N, C-alpha and C positions, 0 to 999 in steps of 0.2 A: 354842322353840329351833331346831328344825329348819327352821322357816320363815325364822328369821333367817340361818342358816347357808347355806341355798340362796340367799337373797337376796344375801349377800356373795360367794357363788361367782359368781352371774351377773353382779354389778358387775365383779368382777375380770376375768371372761372378756370381758365387753363391752370394758373398757378395754384388755386385751391385743388383741382384734381390731381396735379402734381405731388402736393402735400399729402393729399389722401392716399396715393399710392405709396409714397414713402412710408407712411405710417402704417398701412396694411402689410408692406413688406417687413418692416421692423416687428410687427406682431406675430407674423409668419415665423420668422427666424426664431423670436422668443418661444414661440408655441413648439417648434421643433426641438429645440434645445431642452426644453422643460420635459417633453416626451421622451427624448433620448436619455436624459438623466434618470427618469422613472423606470425606463425600460431596462437600462442597465442595473438599477438596483433591484428590480424583479429578477433579472438573469442571475445576478450575485446571490440573492436570497434563495432562488430555486437551486443553484449549485450547491450551496451550503447545506440546504435541506436534504438534497440527494445524498450529499457526502456524509451526513449525520445520521441518516434515516435508518440504515442498517444498525448503527449503534444504539439507537434509541429503540430498537425492536427487542433487545434483550438486556438484561441486568447482570446476565454471566460474565465472569471474568475470563481471562485466557487460561488461568490456573484451573478453572473448573471445567471449561470446554477440552481442554487436553484430557482430563480424567474421564469425561463424558463419552469421549471417542476412543477410549481404551488405549491411550498413548502412554502406557505405564512406564515403558523402558525410558521414554524421553524425559518423563518426570523423574524416574530414579537417577538418571543422569544429572539433572538438574540439583537435586538433593545431594548426591554424592560430592559434586564439586563444591557446592555451597557449605557443606559441612567441612571440606578439606582445605580450601581457600578463600572462602565466602566471596561470592561473584554478586549476590543481591539480585540474581535473575529470578528466583522464586518470589520474592518480594514485589519486583517489578511487575511480574505476570499477575501477581494477587492483588494489584492496587489499579485504580482507574485513572492515574494521575497522567499516563503517557500512551500514545497508540504504538502498537508493535504488531508487526506481521511476523508469523511463525512459520517456516517450512519444516513441519514435524515429520521425522521419519517414522514410518509404523514399527511397531514390534518386531515384525518380520525382518525389517530393514535392519535393526540392531542384531538380531541373531545372526545375520549374515556376516555383520562386522565381527561378532565374536567368533564365529567359526573361522573367518579369515585370519584373526590374531591367533587361534588356537586356545581360546579361553575354555578352561575346564567346567567352570561354575555358570557360565552363561551370565555373569554379573559384571557390569560395568566397572565395579571397583576393582575387579582382577587386573585391569590394564595397569593400575599402580602408577599412573601419572595423570594427575587431576588438572595439571595445566593442559596437556594435550586434549583432554575431553572438554575442559572449558573453552578452548579454542574452537573445537568441532561445534559446540553448543552455540557460541556466538555467531558462527558462520551460517546458522540456520535462522538467524532472526535479523529483521531489517526494521528499522525506525519507521514509523507512520503506518496507515491503514491502506492496504494494498490489495483490493479485490482481483480475482483473477483476471477479469476482463480489462484491468487496467496494466497487466504485466504480461499477459500472452499475446505476441504481436501477430499481426496477419502475415507478415513475410520475414523483415529483418529482426535479428536478435533484440531483446531488451535487457539492460543492466539494471540490476538491483544490487546497491550497495549494501553490505551487512555491517552488523555491530562488531564483526572481527576486523573490519577494515579493507577486506578483500571482497570482491563482487562476485555475484552469480549472474550467469548469462542465460535467458530464458528464450526458448524458441517457440515457433508457431505450432509445433506438434507436442508442446507441454514438456519437453525435455529441459532440464535444469542443469547446466554445465558448471561445476566446481572446478577447483584446482586440480584435485586429485581423484574425482569420481564424477559420475552423472547419474541423476535421478529423474523420474518423471512424475509430472503432476497430473493426476488423473481429475479432469474437470468435475466428476462425481464426488470426488473426495476433497474438493476445494471449498473454499468460502466458508468455513465454520466460524460463525460470527460470535463475538464477544463484544462486550461494552467497551473494552480497551485494545480491541484490535481484531485480528482476523488470523485463523489457522488453516493452513494448506498441508494436506497430508501427502508425503512422497514416498517413493517405494525403496530408496537407498539412502544411506548415510552419506551426506556430502563431506568430503575430507579435505581438509586445508593443504594436505601434500600428498603427493602418489604414495601408495601403500602396496608393498608386495605381500600377497596371501601366503602364509605357510603351505608347503607342498601336500601336507596331509589334510589340508582343510577341505570342506566341501565347496 
């Protein structure tokens, strides 16, 4: 009788242990699931904060950043095209409704283009083709906020689709290849931050087609 009682107690104890182990296992799984969910939320929040932090550091808009960095020829080109065929680009850069990245040629880059075309007045309007200028400008603008660290690759080229519809291809040396020309993005002149985007200053005007300079141009 004692042996049967002892055996019964042992069986019940074993069953209790088994149930306890099962309960502990369930609690452990739930705990990990809860932690993983919290960790993912934390990572996502950190990523969003990092993405938006540079935008929150300034209240300046792209239109102001362009002028503050002396990119007057680019601004003149924007105004010229807008007056002739209304592109809405000046309004886009002067509002905070959408993020854009501008690969803005320096004034010297525009002067090179004027010399190439044989312009006398060194004024963008002398080109006389606002549609051509509009396409060039759109070719220098990409949707979204693209800091230099996200577009300059370690080895293979990185493709950036522009508002013109054709892509730019950026290499590890900072070169930016367009359809008709190539420019360089100096890291020291990159990441001019605005609340509604980023400006990268480049040393050439990127062309949407190959262009032969006049023989008497410099």
